[in-house]
C-alpha positions in Angstrom: -9.1 -51.8 -59.3 -12.5 -52.1 -57.7 -13.7 -49.4 -55.4 -12.9 -50.4 -51.8 -14.3 -49.2 -48.6 -12.4 -48.4 -45.4 -12.4 -51.9 -43.9 -11.9 -51.7 -40.2 -9.3 -53.8 -38.4 -10.7 -57.1 -37.3 -9.9 -56.2 -33.7 -12.8 -53.8 -33.8 -15.2 -56.7 -34.6 -13.5 -58.9 -32.0 -14.2 -56.2 -29.4 -17.9 -56.5 -30.2 -17.8 -60.2 -29.9 -16.1 -60.4 -26.5 -18.2 -57.5 -25.2 -17.7 -56.9 -21.5 -15.4 -60.0 -21.0 -12.1 -58.8 -19.5 -9.2 -59.0 -21.9 -7.3 -61.3 -19.5 -10.2 -63.7 -19.3 -10.7 -63.7 -23.1 -7.0 -64.3 -23.6 -7.0 -67.3 -21.2 -10.0 -68.8 -23.0 -8.2 -68.5 -26.3 -4.9 -69.8 -24.9 -2.9 -66.7 -25.8 -1.2 -64.0 -23.8 -3.1 -60.9 -22.7 -0.5 -58.8 -24.6 -1.1 -60.7 -27.9 -4.9 -60.3 -27.7 -4.5 -56.7 -26.7 -2.4 -56.0 -29.8 -5.2 -57.5 -32.0 -7.9 -55.6 -30.2 -6.0 -52.3 -30.6 -5.2 -52.9 -34.3 -1.5 -53.3 -33.8 -1.3 -56.8 -35.2 -3.4 -58.9 -37.5 -5.3 -62.1 -37.2 -3.2 -65.2 -38.1 -4.6 -68.4 -39.3 -3.9 -69.9 -35.9 -5.8 -67.1 -34.2 -8.6 -67.4 -36.6 -9.1 -71.0 -35.7 -8.9 -70.2 -31.9 -11.5 -67.4 -32.4 -13.8 -69.6 -34.5 -13.8 -72.3 -31.8 -14.3 -69.8 -28.9 -16.9 -67.6 -30.6 -18.7 -70.2 -32.8 -17.8 -68.5 -36.0 -15.6 -69.8 -38.9 -11.9 -69.2 -39.3 -12.7 -67.8 -42.8 -14.8 -65.1 -41.2 -11.8 -63.8 -39.3 -9.3 -64.2 -42.1 -11.7 -62.5 -44.6 -11.9 -59.5 -42.2 -8.1 -59.4 -42.1 -7.8 -59.7 -45.8 -10.3 -56.9 -46.4 -8.4 -54.7 -44.0 -5.0 -55.5 -45.5 -6.3 -54.8 -49.1 -7.7 -51.5 -48.0 -4.4 -50.5 -46.4 -2.5 -51.6 -49.5 -4.8 -49.8 -51.9 -4.1 -46.5 -50.1 -0.4 -46.6 -50.5 1.5 -44.8 -53.3 3.2 -47.2 -55.7 4.9 -46.9 -59.1 2.9 -47.5 -62.2 2.3 -51.2 -62.9 2.7 -52.6 -66.4 0.3 -55.2 -67.6 1.7 -58.7 -68.1 -1.2 -59.9 -70.3 -2.3 -58.7 -73.6 -5.7 -57.3 -74.3 -7.7 -59.5 -76.7 -10.3 -57.8 -78.8 
């Protein structure tokens, strides 16, 4: 497995993007509840495809930007978990 870095939750990046905008105001602009946005900002829930589209439209980014942040975070978390040994399904060719 490639070396991975501790990828932060995308909510941390989102906090930087919304800056001083109150959470309630940002949630209204995105068309989501304050609770939903708060869960993302606090790292308790991830960025869905729908939320990625909303964020991209509101913040002039791409949906892929937000989904890639989420994927990197998810891979980091998964790489830190204990799991049983995995057997290869493909043969090594010399």
